[in-house]
C-alpha positions in Angstrom: 7.7 -18.8 -8.8 9.4 -20.4 -5.8 10.8 -17.0 -4.7 7.4 -15.4 -4.9 6.0 -18.2 -2.7 8.8 -17.9 -0.3 8.6 -14.1 0.1 4.8 -14.3 0.1 5.0 -16.8 3.0 7.4 -14.6 4.9 5.1 -11.6 4.3 2.2 -13.7 5.6 4.1 -14.6 8.7 4.9 -11.0 9.4 1.2 -10.1 8.7 0.0 -12.7 11.2 2.5 -11.4 13.8 1.3 -7.9 13.1 -2.2 -8.9 14.3 -0.7 -9.3 17.8 2.0 -6.7 17.8 0.7 -3.2 17.6 3.9 -1.8 16.0 3.9 -4.2 13.1 1.3 -3.4 10.4 -0.9 -6.3 9.3 -2.7 -5.1 6.2 0.4 -4.0 4.1 2.0 -7.4 4.7 -1.2 -9.3 3.8 -1.6 -7.2 0.6 2.0 -8.0 -0.3 1.3 -11.6 0.3 -1.7 -11.5 -2.0 0.3 -9.8 -4.7 3.1 -12.4 -4.5 0.7 -15.3 -4.3 -1.3 -14.2 -7.3 1.9 -14.1 -9.4 3.1 -17.5 -8.2 0.2 -19.8 -7.2 -3.5 -19.3 -7.9 -4.2 -22.0 -5.3 -2.4 -20.1 -2.5 -4.0 -16.9 -3.6 -7.5 -18.5 -3.5 -6.6 -20.0 -0.1 -5.5 -16.6 1.3 -8.7 -14.8 0.1 -11.0 -17.4 1.6 -9.4 -17.5 5.1 -11.9 -16.7 7.8 -9.9 -13.9 9.4 -7.1 -12.9 7.0 -9.2 -12.9 3.9 -11.3 -10.0 5.3 -8.2 -7.8 5.5 -7.6 -8.2 1.8 -11.1 -8.3 0.4 -12.3 -5.3 2.5 -9.2 -3.1 2.1 -10.4 0.5 2.0 -8.9 3.8 3.2 -11.0 6.1 5.4 -11.9 9.4 3.7 -10.1 11.4 6.5 -6.9 9.4 5.9 -7.1 10.1 2.2 -7.6 13.8 2.8 -4.7 14.0 5.3 -2.3 12.0 3.2 -3.0 13.9 -0.1 -2.8 17.2 1.7 0.6 16.4 3.3 1.9 15.1 0.0 1.0 18.4 -1.8 2.2 20.6 1.1 5.6 18.9 1.1 6.0 18.7 -2.6 5.0 22.3 -3.2 7.4 23.4 -0.5 10.2 21.5 -2.2 9.3 22.9 -5.6 9.2 26.5 -4.5 11.9 26.7 -1.9 14.3 23.7 -2.3 14.5 22.3 -5.8 17.0 24.3 -7.8 16.4 22.7 -11.3 13.3 23.0 -13.4 13.5 19.3 -14.4 13.5 18.4 -10.7 10.5 20.6 -10.1 8.6 18.8 -12.9 9.6 15.4 -11.5 8.4 16.3 -8.1 5.1 17.6 -9.5 4.7 14.3 -11.5 5.4 12.3 -8.3 2.7 14.3 -6.4 0.2 13.7 -9.2 1.0 10.0 -9.4 0.8 9.4 -5.6 -2.4 11.4 -5.4 -4.0 9.3 -8.2 -2.8 6.1 -6.5 -4.3 7.0 -3.1 -7.6 8.1 -4.7 -7.8 4.8 -6.7 -8.4 2.8 -3.4 -11.9 2.3 -2.3 -13.1 4.7 0.4 -14.3 3.3 3.7 -17.7 4.7 4.6 
């Protein structure tokens, strides 16, 4: 539990720094913080979700439809290219296909920003 809290706090610090530095992403670090806090301390998780500014990043996490379409399209273009032109073994082709299906499902499972 202590390691989860430690890494969650480090992730929180990076997320806060990311608010001010454009090259450092905020939302992934805050989502990681929430995931680590929920496993270690319900009190810290509750505190994080109810923060005035940071809680909104987590509660309102949604992916725009355009970003979903672009990311899934690029995944499938890349994976199909590898399957047909690069991967020499049938088991590797099946593995790549399963990865494409899994990541597509994962991206589609997020709420869409309207």
